[in-house]
Each structure stands twice: as structure tokens, then as C-alpha cells.
N, CA, C and O atoms as a CHARMM CRD file, in Angstrom:
* protein
*
  244
    1    1 MET  N      2.06100 -42.82300 -24.88400 PROA 1      0.00000
    2    1 MET  CA     0.72100 -42.31700 -24.64100 PROA 1      0.00000
    3    1 MET  C      0.18300 -41.62700 -25.88600 PROA 1      0.00000
    4    1 MET  O     -0.19700 -42.30600 -26.83900 PROA 1      0.00000
    5    2 GLY  N      0.13800 -40.29500 -25.90600 PROA 2      0.00000
    6    2 GLY  CA    -0.43500 -39.58900 -27.05300 PROA 2      0.00000
    7    2 GLY  C      0.58800 -39.40400 -28.16400 PROA 2      0.00000
    8    2 GLY  O      1.71100 -38.95400 -27.93400 PROA 2      0.00000
    9    3 GLU  N      0.17600 -39.75700 -29.35800 PROA 3      0.00000
   10    3 GLU  CA     1.05000 -39.55100 -30.51200 PROA 3      0.00000
   11    3 GLU  C      0.84400 -38.15500 -31.06100 PROA 3      0.00000
   12    3 GLU  O     -0.28800 -37.69700 -31.21000 PROA 3      0.00000
   13    4 SER  N      1.92400 -37.49200 -31.35700 PROA 4      0.00000
   14    4 SER  CA     1.78800 -36.17300 -31.97200 PROA 4      0.00000
   15    4 SER  C      2.22600 -36.29000 -33.42000 PROA 4      0.00000
   16    4 SER  O      3.33000 -36.74600 -33.71400 PROA 4      0.00000
   17    5 LYS  N      1.35500 -35.87500 -34.31400 PROA 5      0.00000
   18    5 LYS  CA     1.65300 -35.92500 -35.73600 PROA 5      0.00000
   19    5 LYS  C      1.79600 -34.50300 -36.24900 PROA 5      0.00000
   20    5 LYS  O      0.95800 -33.64100 -35.98300 PROA 5      0.00000
   21    6 LYS  N      2.86300 -34.27600 -36.98400 PROA 6      0.00000
   22    6 LYS  CA     3.06300 -32.95600 -37.57100 PROA 6      0.00000
   23    6 LYS  C      2.34900 -32.90100 -38.90400 PROA 6      0.00000
   24    6 LYS  O      2.46500 -33.81300 -39.72300 PROA 6      0.00000
   25    7 VAL  N      1.61900 -31.83900 -39.11300 PROA 7      0.00000
   26    7 VAL  CA     0.93700 -31.62000 -40.37600 PROA 7      0.00000
   27    7 VAL  C      1.77700 -30.64700 -41.18000 PROA 7      0.00000
   28    7 VAL  O      2.07800 -29.54400 -40.72500 PROA 7      0.00000
   29    8 ARG  N      2.15300 -31.06400 -42.37700 PROA 8      0.00000
   30    8 ARG  CA     2.94900 -30.17800 -43.23500 PROA 8      0.00000
   31    8 ARG  C      2.00900 -29.37600 -44.11600 PROA 8      0.00000
   32    8 ARG  O      1.17800 -29.92700 -44.83900 PROA 8      0.00000
   33    9 MET  N      2.15800 -28.08500 -44.04000 PROA 9      0.00000
   34    9 MET  CA     1.34800 -27.19800 -44.86400 PROA 9      0.00000
   35    9 MET  C      1.93500 -27.17900 -46.27300 PROA 9      0.00000
   36    9 MET  O      3.15500 -27.18300 -46.43800 PROA 9      0.00000
   37   10 PRO  N      1.07100 -27.15700 -47.29000 PROA 10     0.00000
   38   10 PRO  CA     1.59600 -27.06800 -48.64900 PROA 10     0.00000
   39   10 PRO  C      2.27000 -25.72200 -48.89100 PROA 10     0.00000
   40   10 PRO  O      1.91300 -24.71600 -48.27700 PROA 10     0.00000
   41   11 ILE  N      3.23400 -25.71800 -49.78000 PROA 11     0.00000
   42   11 ILE  CA     3.97500 -24.50300 -50.11500 PROA 11     0.00000
   43   11 ILE  C      3.82300 -24.24500 -51.60600 PROA 11     0.00000
   44   11 ILE  O      3.95800 -25.16000 -52.41900 PROA 11     0.00000
   45   12 CYS  N      3.54300 -23.00800 -51.95900 PROA 12     0.00000
   46   12 CYS  CA     3.38400 -22.62300 -53.36000 PROA 12     0.00000
   47   12 CYS  C      4.70100 -22.85500 -54.10200 PROA 12     0.00000
   48   12 CYS  O      5.75900 -22.39500 -53.67100 PROA 12     0.00000
   49   13 THR  N      4.62100 -23.56800 -55.21200 PROA 13     0.00000
   50   13 THR  CA     5.80500 -23.87100 -56.00800 PROA 13     0.00000
   51   13 THR  C      6.37700 -22.61600 -56.65600 PROA 13     0.00000
   52   13 THR  O      7.57000 -22.57200 -56.95700 PROA 13     0.00000
   53   14 SER  N      5.55500 -21.59900 -56.87500 PROA 14     0.00000
   54   14 SER  CA     6.01900 -20.36800 -57.51300 PROA 14     0.00000
   55   14 SER  C      6.67900 -19.40500 -56.53500 PROA 14     0.00000
   56   14 SER  O      7.79000 -18.93700 -56.78600 PROA 14     0.00000
   57   15 CYS  N      6.00700 -19.09900 -55.41400 PROA 15     0.00000
   58   15 CYS  CA     6.49800 -18.05600 -54.49900 PROA 15     0.00000
   59   15 CYS  C      7.05100 -18.60400 -53.18000 PROA 15     0.00000
   60   15 CYS  O      7.58200 -17.84100 -52.37300 PROA 15     0.00000
   61   16 ASN  N      6.93300 -19.89500 -52.95600 PROA 16     0.00000
   62   16 ASN  CA     7.44800 -20.56800 -51.74600 PROA 16     0.00000
   63   16 ASN  C      6.77100 -20.12600 -50.45400 PROA 16     0.00000
   64   16 ASN  O      7.34300 -20.28000 -49.37500 PROA 16     0.00000
   65   17 ARG  N      5.56500 -19.57900 -50.54800 PROA 17     0.00000
   66   17 ARG  CA     4.82800 -19.21100 -49.33600 PROA 17     0.00000
   67   17 ARG  C      3.92500 -20.36600 -48.92400 PROA 17     0.00000
   68   17 ARG  O      3.48400 -21.16000 -49.75500 PROA 17     0.00000
   69   18 ILE  N      3.66200 -20.44100 -47.62300 PROA 18     0.00000
   70   18 ILE  CA     2.75200 -21.47000 -47.10100 PROA 18     0.00000
   71   18 ILE  C      1.34000 -21.18600 -47.58400 PROA 18     0.00000
   72   18 ILE  O      0.90200 -20.03600 -47.61500 PROA 18     0.00000
   73   19 ILE  N      0.63400 -22.24000 -47.96000 PROA 19     0.00000
   74   19 ILE  CA    -0.75400 -22.11300 -48.39300 PROA 19     0.00000
   75   19 ILE  C     -1.64700 -22.58200 -47.24600 PROA 19     0.00000
   76   19 ILE  O     -1.73400 -23.78200 -46.98400 PROA 19     0.00000
   77   20 PRO  N     -2.31400 -21.64300 -46.55700 PROA 20     0.00000
   78   20 PRO  CA    -3.15400 -22.00800 -45.42500 PROA 20     0.00000
   79   20 PRO  C     -4.41400 -22.75900 -45.87300 PROA 20     0.00000
   80   20 PRO  O     -4.86000 -22.60100 -47.01000 PROA 20     0.00000
   81   21 PRO  N     -4.98100 -23.57000 -44.98500 PROA 21     0.00000
   82   21 PRO  CA    -6.22500 -24.27000 -45.31700 PROA 21     0.00000
   83   21 PRO  C     -7.33700 -23.27600 -45.64700 PROA 21     0.00000
   84   21 PRO  O     -7.42100 -22.19900 -45.05700 PROA 21     0.00000
   85   22 GLY  N     -8.17700 -23.65300 -46.58900 PROA 22     0.00000
   86   22 GLY  CA    -9.32600 -22.82600 -46.93900 PROA 22     0.00000
   87   22 GLY  C     -9.04900 -21.75000 -47.96100 PROA 22     0.00000
   88   22 GLY  O     -9.95800 -21.00900 -48.33300 PROA 22     0.00000
   89   23 THR  N     -7.80400 -21.64200 -48.43100 PROA 23     0.00000
   90   23 THR  CA    -7.50800 -20.63300 -49.44500 PROA 23     0.00000
   91   23 THR  C     -7.79000 -21.20600 -50.83200 PROA 23     0.00000
   92   23 THR  O     -7.89900 -22.42000 -51.00800 PROA 23     0.00000
   93   24 ASN  N     -7.90500 -20.31700 -51.80300 PROA 24     0.00000
   94   24 ASN  CA    -8.23300 -20.71300 -53.15800 PROA 24     0.00000
   95   24 ASN  C     -6.95100 -21.06200 -53.91600 PROA 24     0.00000
   96   24 ASN  O     -6.49000 -20.29600 -54.76200 PROA 24     0.00000
   97   25 ALA  N     -6.38400 -22.22500 -53.60200 PROA 25     0.00000
   98   25 ALA  CA    -5.16000 -22.68900 -54.24500 PROA 25     0.00000
   99   25 ALA  C     -5.49000 -23.92000 -55.08700 PROA 25     0.00000
  100   25 ALA  O     -6.59800 -24.45300 -55.02600 PROA 25     0.00000
  101   26 THR  N     -4.52500 -24.35300 -55.85900 PROA 26     0.00000
  102   26 THR  CA    -4.72000 -25.55500 -56.65500 PROA 26     0.00000
  103   26 THR  C     -3.49000 -26.44500 -56.55200 PROA 26     0.00000
  104   26 THR  O     -2.38700 -25.97700 -56.27000 PROA 26     0.00000
  105   27 LYS  N     -3.69800 -27.72900 -56.78400 PROA 27     0.00000
  106   27 LYS  CA    -2.59000 -28.68000 -56.82800 PROA 27     0.00000
  107   27 LYS  C     -2.83200 -29.63400 -57.98500 PROA 27     0.00000
  108   27 LYS  O     -3.96800 -29.99000 -58.29400 PROA 27     0.00000
  109   28 PHE  N     -1.73000 -30.04200 -58.61900 PROA 28     0.00000
  110   28 PHE  CA    -1.82300 -30.95900 -59.74200 PROA 28     0.00000
  111   28 PHE  C     -0.46100 -31.62000 -59.93600 PROA 28     0.00000
  112   28 PHE  O      0.56200 -31.04700 -59.56000 PROA 28     0.00000
  113   29 PRO  N     -0.43800 -32.81700 -60.51900 PROA 29     0.00000
  114   29 PRO  CA     0.86000 -33.44700 -60.78600 PROA 29     0.00000
  115   29 PRO  C      1.59800 -32.69300 -61.88800 PROA 29     0.00000
  116   29 PRO  O      0.97300 -32.08900 -62.76100 PROA 29     0.00000
  117   30 CYS  N      2.89900 -32.72900 -61.84600 PROA 30     0.00000
  118   30 CYS  CA     3.70800 -32.07700 -62.88000 PROA 30     0.00000
  119   30 CYS  C      3.25800 -32.57900 -64.25500 PROA 30     0.00000
  120   30 CYS  O      3.19600 -33.78800 -64.48100 PROA 30     0.00000
  121   31 PRO  N      2.94200 -31.65600 -65.17600 PROA 31     0.00000
  122   31 PRO  CA     2.48800 -32.06900 -66.50900 PROA 31     0.00000
  123   31 PRO  C      3.53700 -32.85800 -67.29300 PROA 31     0.00000
  124   31 PRO  O      3.19000 -33.56400 -68.23900 PROA 31     0.00000
  125   32 ASN  N      4.80500 -32.75100 -66.91900 PROA 32     0.00000
  126   32 ASN  CA     5.86900 -33.43700 -67.64900 PROA 32     0.00000
  127   32 ASN  C      6.18200 -34.81000 -67.05100 PROA 32     0.00000
  128   32 ASN  O      6.09700 -35.82000 -67.75000 PROA 32     0.00000
  129   33 CYS  N      6.54400 -34.85800 -65.76700 PROA 33     0.00000
  130   33 CYS  CA     6.96500 -36.13700 -65.17200 PROA 33     0.00000
  131   33 CYS  C      5.86400 -36.80500 -64.35000 PROA 33     0.00000
  132   33 CYS  O      5.87500 -38.02500 -64.18500 PROA 33     0.00000
  133   34 GLY  N      4.91000 -36.01900 -63.83200 PROA 34     0.00000
  134   34 GLY  CA     3.81400 -36.58700 -63.05200 PROA 34     0.00000
  135   34 GLY  C      4.21000 -37.10100 -61.68100 PROA 34     0.00000
  136   34 GLY  O      3.38000 -37.69100 -60.98900 PROA 34     0.00000
  137   35 GLN  N      5.43700 -36.89900 -61.27200 PROA 35     0.00000
  138   35 GLN  CA     5.91600 -37.46100 -60.00500 PROA 35     0.00000
  139   35 GLN  C      5.85500 -36.48300 -58.84100 PROA 35     0.00000
  140   35 GLN  O      5.93700 -36.89800 -57.68500 PROA 35     0.00000
  141   36 ILE  N      5.71600 -35.21300 -59.11900 PROA 36     0.00000
  142   36 ILE  CA     5.69900 -34.17500 -58.08400 PROA 36     0.00000
  143   36 ILE  C      4.35600 -33.46200 -58.13600 PROA 36     0.00000
  144   36 ILE  O      3.82500 -33.19100 -59.21400 PROA 36     0.00000
  145   37 ILE  N      3.80900 -33.15800 -56.95300 PROA 37     0.00000
  146   37 ILE  CA     2.58600 -32.35400 -56.89300 PROA 37     0.00000
  147   37 ILE  C      2.98100 -30.88500 -56.89100 PROA 37     0.00000
  148   37 ILE  O      3.73400 -30.43400 -56.02900 PROA 37     0.00000
  149   38 ILE  N      2.46600 -30.14700 -57.86200 PROA 38     0.00000
  150   38 ILE  CA     2.70000 -28.70900 -57.97600 PROA 38     0.00000
  151   38 ILE  C      1.57200 -28.00900 -57.22900 PROA 38     0.00000
  152   38 ILE  O      0.39600 -28.24700 -57.50200 PROA 38     0.00000
  153   39 TRP  N      1.93400 -27.14500 -56.28600 PROA 39     0.00000
  154   39 TRP  CA     0.95800 -26.33200 -55.55500 PROA 39     0.00000
  155   39 TRP  C      1.08300 -24.90500 -56.04200 PROA 39     0.00000
  156   39 TRP  O      2.19200 -24.40300 -56.22100 PROA 39     0.00000
  157   40 ARG  N     -0.05600 -24.23900 -56.26000 PROA 40     0.00000
  158   40 ARG  CA    -0.03200 -22.83000 -56.67800 PROA 40     0.00000
  159   40 ARG  C     -1.04200 -22.04800 -55.85400 PROA 40     0.00000
  160   40 ARG  O     -2.21000 -22.42400 -55.76400 PROA 40     0.00000
  161   41 CYS  N     -0.57900 -20.95300 -55.25000 PROA 41     0.00000
  162   41 CYS  CA    -1.47400 -20.09900 -54.46900 PROA 41     0.00000
  163   41 CYS  C     -2.33300 -19.26500 -55.41500 PROA 41     0.00000
  164   41 CYS  O     -2.06700 -19.18900 -56.61500 PROA 41     0.00000
  165   42 GLU  N     -3.35100 -18.65200 -54.86300 PROA 42     0.00000
  166   42 GLU  CA    -4.29400 -17.86700 -55.66500 PROA 42     0.00000
  167   42 GLU  C     -3.60900 -16.72100 -56.40200 PROA 42     0.00000
  168   42 GLU  O     -3.90000 -16.47800 -57.57300 PROA 42     0.00000
  169   43 LYS  N     -2.70500 -16.01900 -55.73100 PROA 43     0.00000
  170   43 LYS  CA    -2.04500 -14.86500 -56.35800 PROA 43     0.00000
  171   43 LYS  C     -1.13200 -15.28100 -57.50800 PROA 43     0.00000
  172   43 LYS  O     -1.11600 -14.62800 -58.55100 PROA 43     0.00000
  173   44 CYS  N     -0.38300 -16.34800 -57.32800 PROA 44     0.00000
  174   44 CYS  CA     0.50700 -16.80200 -58.40500 PROA 44     0.00000
  175   44 CYS  C     -0.30200 -17.28800 -59.60200 PROA 44     0.00000
  176   44 CYS  O      0.10300 -17.09000 -60.74800 PROA 44     0.00000
  177   45 ARG  N     -1.42700 -17.91400 -59.34500 PROA 45     0.00000
  178   45 ARG  CA    -2.30700 -18.32600 -60.44200 PROA 45     0.00000
  179   45 ARG  C     -2.87100 -17.09800 -61.15400 PROA 45     0.00000
  180   45 ARG  O     -2.89000 -17.03000 -62.38300 PROA 45     0.00000
  181   46 GLN  N     -3.32300 -16.14100 -60.36900 PROA 46     0.00000
  182   46 GLN  CA    -3.95000 -14.93600 -60.91800 PROA 46     0.00000
  183   46 GLN  C     -2.97800 -14.14400 -61.79600 PROA 46     0.00000
  184   46 GLN  O     -3.35900 -13.64600 -62.85600 PROA 46     0.00000
  185   47 PHE  N     -1.71800 -14.02700 -61.35300 PROA 47     0.00000
  186   47 PHE  CA    -0.74100 -13.23900 -62.08700 PROA 47     0.00000
  187   47 PHE  C      0.06400 -14.06000 -63.09700 PROA 47     0.00000
  188   47 PHE  O      0.92600 -13.51500 -63.78600 PROA 47     0.00000
  189   48 GLY  N     -0.20500 -15.34600 -63.18800 PROA 48     0.00000
  190   48 GLY  CA     0.46700 -16.19800 -64.16100 PROA 48     0.00000
  191   48 GLY  C      1.95600 -16.36800 -63.91600 PROA 48     0.00000
  192   48 GLY  O      2.73600 -16.49500 -64.86000 PROA 48     0.00000
  193   49 ARG  N      2.35200 -16.37200 -62.64000 PROA 49     0.00000
  194   49 ARG  CA     3.77000 -16.53800 -62.30900 PROA 49     0.00000
  195   49 ARG  C      4.23600 -17.95400 -62.65400 PROA 49     0.00000
  196   49 ARG  O      3.48800 -18.92200 -62.51600 PROA 49     0.00000
  197   50 GLN  N      5.47000 -18.04800 -63.09900 PROA 50     0.00000
  198   50 GLN  CA     6.01400 -19.34900 -63.48900 PROA 50     0.00000
  199   50 GLN  C      6.27300 -20.22800 -62.27900 PROA 50     0.00000
  200   50 GLN  O      6.52500 -19.74700 -61.17400 PROA 50     0.00000
  201   51 TYR  N      6.20400 -21.53100 -62.51900 PROA 51     0.00000
  202   51 TYR  CA     6.61300 -22.51300 -61.52500 PROA 51     0.00000
  203   51 TYR  C      7.61300 -23.44200 -62.19200 PROA 51     0.00000
  204   51 TYR  O      7.65600 -23.54600 -63.41800 PROA 51     0.00000
  205   52 LYS  N      8.41500 -24.11200 -61.38200 PROA 52     0.00000
  206   52 LYS  CA     9.40400 -25.04900 -61.89500 PROA 52     0.00000
  207   52 LYS  C      9.34200 -26.33600 -61.08700 PROA 52     0.00000
  208   52 LYS  O      9.42000 -26.30900 -59.85900 PROA 52     0.00000
  209   53 CYS  N      9.20300 -27.45600 -61.77300 PROA 53     0.00000
  210   53 CYS  CA     9.17400 -28.75800 -61.10400 PROA 53     0.00000
  211   53 CYS  C     10.55300 -29.04900 -60.52600 PROA 53     0.00000
  212   53 CYS  O     11.54800 -29.00400 -61.25100 PROA 53     0.00000
  213   54 PRO  N     10.62600 -29.34800 -59.22600 PROA 54     0.00000
  214   54 PRO  CA    11.93400 -29.63600 -58.63200 PROA 54     0.00000
  215   54 PRO  C     12.50300 -30.99000 -59.07200 PROA 54     0.00000
  216   54 PRO  O     13.68200 -31.27400 -58.85800 PROA 54     0.00000
  217   55 ASN  N     11.66300 -31.81200 -59.68300 PROA 55     0.00000
  218   55 ASN  CA    12.11200 -33.13700 -60.11100 PROA 55     0.00000
  219   55 ASN  C     12.71400 -33.12400 -61.52100 PROA 55     0.00000
  220   55 ASN  O     13.82400 -33.61000 -61.73400 PROA 55     0.00000
  221   56 CYS  N     11.97200 -32.56400 -62.47500 PROA 56     0.00000
  222   56 CYS  CA    12.41200 -32.64000 -63.88100 PROA 56     0.00000
  223   56 CYS  C     12.78900 -31.29100 -64.48400 PROA 56     0.00000
  224   56 CYS  O     13.33800 -31.24300 -65.58500 PROA 56     0.00000
  225   57 GLY  N     12.50400 -30.19200 -63.78000 PROA 57     0.00000
  226   57 GLY  CA    12.85500 -28.86700 -64.28500 PROA 57     0.00000
  227   57 GLY  C     11.82900 -28.24300 -65.22500 PROA 57     0.00000
  228   57 GLY  O     12.05600 -27.15700 -65.75800 PROA 57     0.00000
  229   58 PHE  N     10.70900 -28.92000 -65.43000 PROA 58     0.00000
  230   58 PHE  CA     9.65400 -28.38100 -66.29300 PROA 58     0.00000
  231   58 PHE  C      9.16100 -27.05400 -65.72500 PROA 58     0.00000
  232   58 PHE  O      8.95600 -26.93600 -64.51700 PROA 58     0.00000
  233   59 THR  N      8.96600 -26.04900 -66.59200 PROA 59     0.00000
  234   59 THR  CA     8.42800 -24.77700 -66.14800 PROA 59     0.00000
  235   59 THR  C      7.09900 -24.53700 -66.84500 PROA 59     0.00000
  236   59 THR  O      6.90100 -24.92000 -67.99800 PROA 59     0.00000
  237   60 GLY  N      6.20000 -23.89600 -66.12100 PROA 60     0.00000
  238   60 GLY  CA     4.89100 -23.62100 -66.68100 PROA 60     0.00000
  239   60 GLY  C      4.32600 -22.33400 -66.12200 PROA 60     0.00000
  240   60 GLY  O      4.83900 -21.77800 -65.15100 PROA 60     0.00000
  241   61 PRO  N      3.26700 -21.87400 -66.74900 PROA 61     0.00000
  242   61 PRO  CA     2.61000 -20.64600 -66.29400 PROA 61     0.00000
  243   61 PRO  C      1.68400 -20.89300 -65.12000 PROA 61     0.00000
  244   61 PRO  O      1.05600 -19.96000 -64.62100 PROA 61     0.00000
């Protein structure tokens, strides 16, 4: 009958917190490998916290 689909909320690559819809976050492919989408919440962007690509290990501000 009814199909139930789970929606996965994005998680900040820097702080591992869930990014709720409508927040001022950003997403972009890893600048090194391009295979992983990096998500960054507003606070991590604002404070320049590092992120690390889980695929290639690239770190960025």
C-alpha cells in the first residue's frame, strides 16, 4: 500500500550535527577528490572550523 521513504538529514562534516532544512548551510564537492559532498553548518563556516573529507582525507577551512 503506502510506501514510506526515509529522508536523511545532512550532517555537518566539521561538527557532525544535523543540518535542519532552512538553515544557512552550504554543500560542495570535496575540492580534492570531488567524490564526496561536504556539508558545513553556519556556525562552522562562521568560525572557520576545519573539515576532513572521509574519502581522501583532504582538510580545509
